[in-house]
N, CA, C and O atoms as CSV, one atom per row, in Angstrom:
chain,resi,resn,atom,element,x,y,z
A,1,UNK,N,N,0.725,-1.318,-0.086
A,1,UNK,CA,C,-0.141,0.161,0.001
A,1,UNK,C,C,0.932,1.295,0.078
A,1,UNK,O,O,1.941,1.294,0.782
A,2,UNK,N,N,0.490,2.311,-0.832
A,2,UNK,CA,C,0.884,3.625,-0.888
A,2,UNK,C,C,1.150,4.236,0.695
A,2,UNK,O,O,0.356,4.009,1.607
A,3,UNK,N,N,2.097,4.851,0.826
A,3,UNK,CA,C,2.337,5.761,2.060
A,3,UNK,C,C,1.962,7.091,1.570
A,3,UNK,O,O,2.231,7.387,0.406
A,4,UNK,N,N,1.258,8.072,2.484
A,4,UNK,CA,C,0.738,9.183,2.185
A,4,UNK,C,C,2.112,10.388,2.398
A,4,UNK,O,O,2.792,10.440,3.423
A,5,UNK,N,N,2.271,11.148,1.377
A,5,UNK,CA,C,3.302,12.081,1.382
A,5,UNK,C,C,3.054,13.222,0.647
A,5,UNK,O,O,3.275,13.218,-0.563
A,6,UNK,N,N,2.566,14.332,1.288
A,6,UNK,CA,C,2.240,15.401,0.622
A,6,UNK,C,C,3.294,16.365,0.191
A,6,UNK,O,O,3.500,17.122,1.140
A,7,UNK,N,N,4.022,16.657,-0.789
A,7,UNK,CA,C,5.065,17.545,-1.176
A,7,UNK,C,C,4.797,18.484,-2.254
A,7,UNK,O,O,3.840,18.255,-2.994
A,8,UNK,N,N,5.478,19.449,-2.425
A,8,UNK,CA,C,5.550,20.169,-3.502
A,8,UNK,C,C,6.486,19.487,-4.574
A,8,UNK,O,O,7.359,18.726,-4.155
A,9,UNK,N,N,6.364,19.703,-5.899
A,9,UNK,CA,C,6.902,19.249,-6.813
A,9,UNK,C,C,8.366,19.517,-7.205
A,9,UNK,O,O,8.942,19.037,-8.181
A,10,UNK,N,N,8.808,20.244,-6.414
A,10,UNK,CA,C,10.473,20.396,-6.476
A,10,UNK,C,C,10.940,19.294,-5.941
A,10,UNK,O,O,12.127,19.046,-6.153
A,11,UNK,N,N,10.168,18.378,-5.139
A,11,UNK,CA,C,10.997,17.111,-4.539
A,11,UNK,C,C,10.612,15.931,-5.391
A,11,UNK,O,O,10.882,14.775,-5.065
A,12,UNK,N,N,9.929,16.281,-6.564
A,12,UNK,CA,C,9.502,14.817,-7.185
A,12,UNK,C,C,10.541,13.954,-7.272
A,12,UNK,O,O,10.491,12.823,-6.789
A,13,UNK,N,N,11.634,14.464,-7.941
A,13,UNK,CA,C,13.098,13.716,-8.281
A,13,UNK,C,C,13.681,13.018,-7.134
A,13,UNK,O,O,14.234,11.958,-7.427
A,14,UNK,N,N,13.692,13.312,-6.051
A,14,UNK,CA,C,14.054,12.836,-4.798
A,14,UNK,C,C,12.996,11.650,-4.378
A,14,UNK,O,O,13.405,10.564,-3.969
A,15,UNK,N,N,11.750,11.923,-4.501
A,15,UNK,CA,C,10.785,10.740,-4.151
A,15,UNK,C,C,10.860,9.615,-4.987
A,15,UNK,O,O,10.918,8.449,-4.595
A,16,UNK,N,N,10.856,10.057,-6.326
A,16,UNK,CA,C,11.236,9.050,-7.404
A,16,UNK,C,C,12.417,8.387,-7.008
A,16,UNK,O,O,12.302,7.176,-6.822
A,17,UNK,N,N,13.562,8.916,-6.832
A,17,UNK,CA,C,14.816,8.015,-6.268
A,17,UNK,C,C,14.337,7.018,-5.207
A,17,UNK,O,O,14.504,5.798,-5.195
A,18,UNK,N,N,13.647,7.869,-4.237
A,18,UNK,CA,C,13.426,6.788,-3.151
A,18,UNK,C,C,12.116,5.637,-3.599
A,18,UNK,O,O,11.942,4.516,-3.120
A,19,UNK,N,N,11.706,5.984,-4.132
A,19,UNK,CA,C,10.652,4.720,-4.888
A,19,UNK,C,C,11.521,3.892,-5.578
A,19,UNK,O,O,11.138,2.722,-5.573
A,20,UNK,N,N,12.663,4.111,-6.229
A,20,UNK,CA,C,12.940,3.305,-7.117
A,20,UNK,C,C,14.088,2.413,-6.106
A,20,UNK,O,O,14.296,1.225,-6.354
A,21,UNK,N,N,14.826,3.144,-4.910
A,21,UNK,CA,C,15.705,2.467,-4.067
A,21,UNK,C,C,14.898,1.709,-3.228
A,21,UNK,O,O,15.193,0.531,-3.029
A,22,UNK,N,N,13.932,2.206,-2.711
A,22,UNK,CA,C,13.090,1.050,-1.695
A,22,UNK,C,C,11.910,0.007,-2.427
A,22,UNK,O,O,11.445,-0.947,-1.803
A,23,UNK,N,N,11.519,0.325,-3.789
A,23,UNK,CA,C,10.707,-0.209,-4.425
A,23,UNK,C,C,9.153,-0.523,-3.760
A,23,UNK,O,O,8.356,-1.460,-3.751
A,24,UNK,N,N,9.237,0.792,-3.239
A,24,UNK,CA,C,7.716,0.701,-2.148
A,24,UNK,C,C,6.959,1.964,-2.967
A,24,UNK,O,O,7.692,2.889,-3.314
A,25,UNK,N,N,5.584,2.041,-3.279
A,25,UNK,CA,C,5.061,3.185,-3.566
A,25,UNK,C,C,4.770,4.289,-2.742
A,25,UNK,O,O,4.482,4.125,-1.556
A,26,UNK,N,N,4.830,5.607,-3.367
A,26,UNK,CA,C,4.450,6.782,-2.620
A,26,UNK,C,C,3.053,7.509,-3.403
A,26,UNK,O,O,2.820,7.642,-4.605
A,27,UNK,N,N,2.395,7.837,-2.417
A,27,UNK,CA,C,1.402,8.761,-2.787
A,27,UNK,C,C,2.048,10.334,-2.661
A,27,UNK,O,O,2.677,10.732,-1.681
A,28,UNK,N,N,1.805,10.981,-3.645
A,28,UNK,CA,C,2.390,12.673,-3.895
A,28,UNK,C,C,1.227,13.314,-4.038
A,28,UNK,O,O,0.454,12.852,-4.878
A,29,UNK,N,N,0.824,14.491,-3.283
A,29,UNK,CA,C,-0.056,15.390,-3.219
A,29,UNK,C,C,0.539,16.548,-4.289
A,29,UNK,O,O,1.422,17.226,-3.763
A,30,UNK,N,N,0.295,16.841,-5.415
A,30,UNK,CA,C,0.664,17.823,-6.406
A,30,UNK,C,C,0.317,18.973,-6.198
A,30,UNK,O,O,1.153,19.875,-6.155
A,31,UNK,N,N,-1.324,19.248,-5.980
A,31,UNK,CA,C,-1.946,20.374,-5.423
A,31,UNK,C,C,-3.175,20.160,-5.005
A,31,UNK,O,O,-3.670,19.080,-5.325
A,32,UNK,N,N,-3.836,20.929,-4.345
A,32,UNK,CA,C,-5.460,20.571,-3.744
A,32,UNK,C,C,-5.942,19.534,-4.726
A,32,UNK,O,O,-5.729,19.625,-5.935
A,33,UNK,N,N,-6.576,18.582,-4.178
A,33,UNK,CA,C,-7.350,17.856,-5.092
A,33,UNK,C,C,-6.675,17.052,-6.288
A,33,UNK,O,O,-7.288,16.342,-7.085
A,34,UNK,N,N,-5.263,17.294,-6.273
A,34,UNK,CA,C,-4.610,16.280,-7.313
A,34,UNK,C,C,-3.577,15.161,-6.545
A,34,UNK,O,O,-2.722,15.509,-5.731
A,35,UNK,N,N,-3.742,14.198,-6.827
A,35,UNK,CA,C,-2.951,13.141,-6.208
A,35,UNK,C,C,-2.406,12.238,-7.560
A,35,UNK,O,O,-3.040,12.007,-8.589
A,36,UNK,N,N,-0.898,11.771,-7.177
A,36,UNK,CA,C,-0.420,11.046,-7.931
A,36,UNK,C,C,0.391,9.967,-7.037
A,36,UNK,O,O,0.868,10.280,-5.946
A,37,UNK,N,N,0.509,8.644,-7.604
A,37,UNK,CA,C,0.897,7.518,-6.982
A,37,UNK,C,C,2.197,6.857,-7.713
A,37,UNK,O,O,2.209,5.995,-8.592
A,38,UNK,N,N,3.257,7.507,-7.098
A,38,UNK,CA,C,4.432,6.843,-7.738
A,38,UNK,C,C,4.553,5.399,-7.376
A,38,UNK,O,O,4.434,5.101,-6.188
A,39,UNK,N,N,4.787,4.426,-8.303
A,39,UNK,CA,C,5.283,2.925,-8.088
A,39,UNK,C,C,6.620,2.559,-8.881
A,39,UNK,O,O,7.015,3.129,-9.898
A,40,UNK,N,N,7.100,1.738,-8.370
A,40,UNK,CA,C,8.416,1.200,-8.906
A,40,UNK,C,C,8.226,0.558,-10.300
A,40,UNK,O,O,7.260,-0.204,-10.276
A,41,UNK,N,N,8.798,0.611,-11.441
A,41,UNK,CA,C,8.667,0.085,-12.699
A,41,UNK,C,C,8.835,-1.506,-12.477
A,41,UNK,O,O,9.762,-1.906,-11.773
A,42,UNK,N,N,8.049,-2.299,-13.004
A,42,UNK,CA,C,8.196,-3.975,-13.427
A,42,UNK,C,C,9.008,-4.031,-14.153
A,42,UNK,O,O,9.019,-3.111,-14.970
A,43,UNK,N,N,9.928,-4.918,-14.253
A,43,UNK,CA,C,11.033,-5.513,-15.221
A,43,UNK,C,C,10.007,-6.635,-16.139
A,43,UNK,O,O,9.208,-7.406,-15.609
A,44,UNK,N,N,10.191,-6.539,-17.273
A,44,UNK,CA,C,9.627,-7.627,-17.815
A,44,UNK,C,C,10.828,-9.074,-18.045
A,44,UNK,O,O,12.009,-8.973,-18.378
A,45,UNK,N,N,10.201,-10.120,-17.798
A,45,UNK,CA,C,10.874,-11.214,-17.638
A,45,UNK,C,C,11.348,-11.547,-19.047
A,45,UNK,O,O,10.494,-11.673,-19.925
A,46,UNK,N,N,12.754,-11.713,-19.362
A,46,UNK,CA,C,13.380,-12.052,-20.377
A,46,UNK,C,C,12.997,-13.574,-20.829
A,46,UNK,O,O,13.196,-14.552,-20.109
A,47,UNK,N,N,12.422,-13.623,-22.122
A,47,UNK,CA,C,12.159,-14.843,-22.655
A,47,UNK,C,C,13.411,-15.671,-23.256
A,47,UNK,O,O,14.295,-15.210,-23.977
A,48,UNK,N,N,13.267,-17.174,-22.732
A,48,UNK,CA,C,14.574,-17.884,-22.786
A,48,UNK,C,C,14.579,-18.112,-24.424
A,48,UNK,O,O,13.648,-18.462,-25.150
A,49,UNK,N,N,16.029,-17.773,-24.774
A,49,UNK,CA,C,16.226,-18.096,-25.947
A,49,UNK,C,C,15.396,-19.348,-26.795
A,49,UNK,O,O,15.181,-20.431,-26.250
A,50,UNK,N,N,15.068,-19.120,-27.857
A,50,UNK,CA,C,14.467,-20.440,-28.442
A,50,UNK,C,C,15.469,-21.487,-29.329
A,50,UNK,O,O,15.871,-21.134,-30.438
A,51,UNK,N,N,15.715,-22.359,-28.947
A,51,UNK,CA,C,16.726,-23.455,-29.589
A,51,UNK,C,C,16.036,-24.004,-30.587
A,51,UNK,O,O,14.854,-24.327,-30.473
A,52,UNK,N,N,16.716,-24.149,-31.627
A,52,UNK,CA,C,16.289,-25.035,-33.023
A,52,UNK,C,C,16.292,-26.489,-32.706
A,52,UNK,O,O,17.244,-26.985,-32.102
A,53,UNK,N,N,15.122,-27.293,-33.144
A,53,UNK,CA,C,15.147,-28.458,-32.892
A,53,UNK,C,C,16.095,-29.345,-33.474
A,53,UNK,O,O,16.494,-29.126,-34.618
A,54,UNK,N,N,16.588,-30.532,-32.680
A,54,UNK,CA,C,17.279,-31.357,-33.321
A,54,UNK,C,C,16.692,-32.095,-34.084
A,54,UNK,O,O,15.508,-31.910,-34.364
A,55,UNK,N,N,17.581,-33.328,-34.698
A,55,UNK,CA,C,17.325,-34.476,-35.402
A,55,UNK,C,C,16.286,-35.409,-34.738
A,55,UNK,O,O,15.432,-36.057,-35.343
A,56,UNK,N,N,16.491,-35.377,-33.377
A,56,UNK,CA,C,16.035,-36.237,-32.509
A,56,UNK,C,C,14.514,-35.782,-32.157
A,56,UNK,O,O,13.492,-36.468,-32.140
A,57,UNK,N,N,14.700,-34.400,-31.881
A,57,UNK,CA,C,13.424,-33.796,-31.640
A,57,UNK,C,C,12.397,-33.726,-32.873
A,57,UNK,O,O,11.206,-33.683,-32.566
A,58,UNK,N,N,12.721,-33.712,-34.186
A,58,UNK,CA,C,12.005,-33.855,-35.302
A,58,UNK,C,C,11.462,-35.323,-35.434
A,58,UNK,O,O,10.292,-35.527,-35.758
A,59,UNK,N,N,12.227,-36.202,-35.208
A,59,UNK,CA,C,12.034,-37.749,-35.444
A,59,UNK,C,C,10.799,-38.175,-34.140
A,59,UNK,O,O,9.724,-38.742,-34.336
A,60,UNK,N,N,11.196,-37.838,-33.201
A,60,UNK,CA,C,10.000,-37.837,-31.870
A,60,UNK,C,C,8.759,-37.188,-32.303
A,60,UNK,O,O,7.754,-37.859,-32.067
A,61,UNK,N,N,8.546,-35.946,-32.929
A,61,UNK,CA,C,7.491,-35.509,-33.454
A,61,UNK,C,C,6.880,-36.291,-34.495
A,61,UNK,O,O,5.705,-36.645,-34.392
A,62,UNK,N,N,7.599,-36.590,-35.501
A,62,UNK,CA,C,7.054,-37.226,-36.501
A,62,UNK,C,C,6.496,-38.559,-36.208
A,62,UNK,O,O,5.496,-38.959,-36.804
A,63,UNK,N,N,7.196,-39.372,-35.174
A,63,UNK,CA,C,6.745,-40.614,-34.498
A,63,UNK,C,C,5.490,-40.695,-33.552
A,63,UNK,O,O,4.958,-41.741,-33.182
A,64,UNK,N,N,5.054,-39.245,-33.178
A,64,UNK,CA,C,3.904,-39.095,-32.353
A,64,UNK,C,C,2.541,-38.907,-33.220
A,64,UNK,O,O,1.427,-39.004,-32.705
A,65,UNK,N,N,2.776,-38.602,-34.719
A,65,UNK,CA,C,1.833,-38.254,-35.661
A,65,UNK,C,C,0.892,-39.244,-35.805
A,65,UNK,O,O,1.361,-40.313,-36.195
A,66,UNK,N,N,-0.315,-39.216,-35.605
A,66,UNK,CA,C,-1.456,-40.037,-36.012
A,66,UNK,C,C,-1.401,-41.018,-34.478
A,66,UNK,O,O,-2.186,-41.964,-34.415
A,67,UNK,N,N,-0.777,-40.840,-33.682
A,67,UNK,CA,C,-0.876,-41.301,-32.119
A,67,UNK,C,C,-2.356,-41.658,-31.607
A,67,UNK,O,O,-2.635,-42.655,-30.941
A,68,UNK,N,N,-3.317,-40.602,-32.063
A,68,UNK,CA,C,-4.304,-40.645,-31.304
A,68,UNK,C,C,-5.561,-41.206,-32.448
A,68,UNK,O,O,-6.770,-41.195,-32.218
A,69,UNK,N,N,-4.953,-41.636,-33.595
A,69,UNK,CA,C,-6.103,-42.034,-34.703
A,69,UNK,C,C,-7.199,-43.155,-34.293
A,69,UNK,O,O,-8.336,-43.257,-34.756
A,70,UNK,N,N,-6.664,-43.864,-33.440
A,70,UNK,CA,C,-7.504,-44.978,-32.985
A,70,UNK,C,C,-8.863,-44.595,-31.814
A,70,UNK,O,O,-9.735,-45.396,-31.479
A,71,UNK,N,N,-8.741,-43.254,-31.374
A,71,UNK,CA,C,-9.549,-42.948,-30.409
A,71,UNK,C,C,-10.668,-42.081,-30.619
A,71,UNK,O,O,-10.498,-41.032,-31.240
A,72,UNK,N,N,-12.080,-42.479,-30.058
A,72,UNK,CA,C,-13.136,-42.151,-30.453
A,72,UNK,C,C,-13.434,-40.662,-30.035
A,72,UNK,O,O,-13.623,-40.722,-28.820
A,73,UNK,N,N,-13.530,-39.732,-30.329
A,73,UNK,CA,C,-13.325,-38.516,-30.266
A,73,UNK,C,C,-14.538,-38.051,-29.427
A,73,UNK,O,O,-14.553,-37.503,-28.324
A,74,UNK,N,N,-15.498,-38.396,-30.202
A,74,UNK,CA,C,-16.944,-38.132,-29.491
A,74,UNK,C,C,-17.260,-38.707,-28.058
A,74,UNK,O,O,-17.933,-38.079,-27.241
A,75,UNK,N,N,-16.709,-39.979,-27.812
A,75,UNK,CA,C,-16.910,-40.418,-26.635
A,75,UNK,C,C,-15.663,-39.785,-25.659
A,75,UNK,O,O,-15.915,-39.438,-24.506
A,76,UNK,N,N,-14.514,-39.687,-26.140
A,76,UNK,CA,C,-13.656,-39.067,-24.917
A,76,UNK,C,C,-14.229,-37.542,-24.674
A,76,UNK,O,O,-13.999,-36.988,-23.600
A,77,UNK,N,N,-15.073,-36.802,-25.831
A,77,UNK,CA,C,-15.581,-35.177,-25.151
A,77,UNK,C,C,-16.885,-35.731,-24.175
A,77,UNK,O,O,-17.165,-35.080,-23.169
A,78,UNK,N,N,-17.485,-36.681,-24.442
A,78,UNK,CA,C,-18.618,-37.072,-23.355
A,78,UNK,C,C,-18.135,-37.659,-22.231
A,78,UNK,O,O,-18.907,-37.659,-21.272
A,79,UNK,N,N,-16.979,-38.202,-22.074
A,79,UNK,CA,C,-16.345,-38.408,-20.750
A,79,UNK,C,C,-15.788,-37.415,-19.997
A,79,UNK,O,O,-15.885,-37.309,-18.774
A,80,UNK,N,N,-15.189,-36.670,-20.760
A,80,UNK,CA,C,-14.182,-35.369,-20.339
A,80,UNK,C,C,-15.521,-34.448,-19.761
A,80,UNK,O,O,-15.283,-33.890,-18.690
A,81,UNK,N,N,-16.689,-34.251,-20.243
A,81,UNK,CA,C,-17.649,-33.649,-19.855
A,81,UNK,C,C,-18.123,-34.063,-18.244
A,81,UNK,O,O,-18.185,-33.353,-17.240
A,82,UNK,N,N,-18.392,-35.351,-18.421
A,82,UNK,CA,C,-18.811,-36.288,-17.221
A,82,UNK,C,C,-17.916,-36.249,-16.130
A,82,UNK,O,O,-18.284,-36.280,-14.955
A,83,UNK,N,N,-16.707,-36.177,-16.520
A,83,UNK,CA,C,-15.671,-36.052,-15.259
A,83,UNK,C,C,-15.591,-34.692,-14.704
A,83,UNK,O,O,-15.224,-34.672,-13.529
A,84,UNK,N,N,-15.826,-33.608,-15.215
A,84,UNK,CA,C,-15.543,-32.513,-14.821
A,84,UNK,C,C,-17.008,-32.258,-13.814
A,84,UNK,O,O,-17.063,-31.176,-13.231
A,85,UNK,N,N,-17.957,-33.062,-13.657
A,85,UNK,CA,C,-19.101,-33.150,-12.925
A,85,UNK,C,C,-18.698,-33.531,-11.769
A,85,UNK,O,O,-19.083,-32.842,-10.824
A,86,UNK,N,N,-17.843,-34.686,-11.483
A,86,UNK,CA,C,-17.666,-35.372,-10.393
A,86,UNK,C,C,-16.889,-34.420,-9.064
A,86,UNK,O,O,-15.766,-33.940,-9.215
A,87,UNK,N,N,-17.517,-34.290,-8.059
A,87,UNK,CA,C,-16.870,-33.471,-7.030
A,87,UNK,C,C,-15.601,-34.487,-6.440
A,87,UNK,O,O,-15.798,-35.576,-5.900
A,88,UNK,N,N,-14.290,-33.874,-6.672
A,88,UNK,CA,C,-13.201,-34.812,-6.325
A,88,UNK,C,C,-12.788,-34.337,-4.743
A,88,UNK,O,O,-12.346,-35.115,-3.898
A,89,UNK,N,N,-13.026,-32.911,-4.538
A,89,UNK,CA,C,-12.750,-32.680,-2.978
A,89,UNK,C,C,-13.792,-32.764,-1.906
A,89,UNK,O,O,-14.995,-32.516,-1.990
A,90,UNK,N,N,-12.966,-33.232,-0.709
A,90,UNK,CA,C,-13.892,-33.342,0.229
A,90,UNK,C,C,-14.797,-32.113,0.715
A,90,UNK,O,O,-14.395,-30.978,0.455
A,91,UNK,N,N,-16.034,-32.292,1.428
A,91,UNK,CA,C,-16.698,-31.153,1.650
A,91,UNK,C,C,-16.133,-30.294,2.622
A,91,UNK,O,O,-15.717,-30.774,3.676
A,92,UNK,N,N,-16.070,-29.108,2.398
A,92,UNK,CA,C,-16.094,-28.036,3.545
A,92,UNK,C,C,-17.030,-27.726,4.771
A,92,UNK,O,O,-18.147,-28.231,4.661
A,93,UNK,N,N,-16.855,-27.158,5.665
A,93,UNK,CA,C,-17.628,-27.052,6.632
A,93,UNK,C,C,-18.791,-26.034,6.343
A,93,UNK,O,O,-19.840,-25.931,6.980
A,94,UNK,N,N,-18.319,-25.180,5.064
A,94,UNK,CA,C,-19.480,-24.245,4.453
A,94,UNK,C,C,-20.628,-25.329,3.683
A,94,UNK,O,O,-21.852,-25.224,3.757
A,95,UNK,N,N,-19.857,-26.384,2.934
A,95,UNK,CA,C,-20.678,-27.264,2.471
A,95,UNK,C,C,-21.590,-28.076,3.009
A,95,UNK,O,O,-22.578,-28.554,2.452
A,96,UNK,N,N,-21.129,-28.257,4.411
A,96,UNK,CA,C,-22.079,-29.040,5.357
A,96,UNK,C,C,-22.972,-28.159,6.362
A,96,UNK,O,O,-23.428,-28.717,7.359
A,97,UNK,N,N,-23.239,-26.774,6.125
A,97,UNK,CA,C,-24.306,-25.931,6.805
A,97,UNK,C,C,-25.585,-26.374,5.890
A,97,UNK,O,O,-25.566,-26.685,4.699
A,98,UNK,N,N,-26.629,-26.321,6.722
A,98,UNK,CA,C,-27.962,-26.504,6.267
A,98,UNK,C,C,-28.302,-25.278,5.523
A,98,UNK,O,O,-28.898,-24.488,6.255
A,99,UNK,N,N,-28.115,-24.807,4.221
A,99,UNK,CA,C,-28.337,-23.614,3.540
A,99,UNK,C,C,-30.096,-23.650,3.105
A,99,UNK,O,O,-30.396,-23.412,1.935
A,100,UNK,N,N,-30.930,-23.886,3.886
A,100,UNK,CA,C,-32.439,-23.773,3.096
A,100,UNK,C,C,-32.952,-22.310,3.318
A,100,UNK,O,O,-34.032,-21.956,2.846
C-alpha cells in the first residue's frame, strides 16, 4: 500500500529516487485535489532463447503423428464433460451447513 506524503513538485525527483531504491509506492500530493501515486517500474522477464529442434526432436514429433487415430473423439469429449461434474474434493464445513 502506498504511504501518504504530500510534497511540492520540486522534490519529485527525490521521491522518485526513493521509490526506485525502496521498491515501495508513494502517494504524492501535487496540489489540492490532485494526487499521484509513484510506483516502482516492473521489469519484463526475458524470454528464454528458442533453440532449434534437433534431429531427435523432429523424429520424436513425426513418430507421434497419428498417435490418437484410434481414439473415439465423441466418446472422449462425453467422458471429459462427465468427469468435470464429479466432485473430487472433500466437503468443506461451509458445504455441510444447512442452507435452506
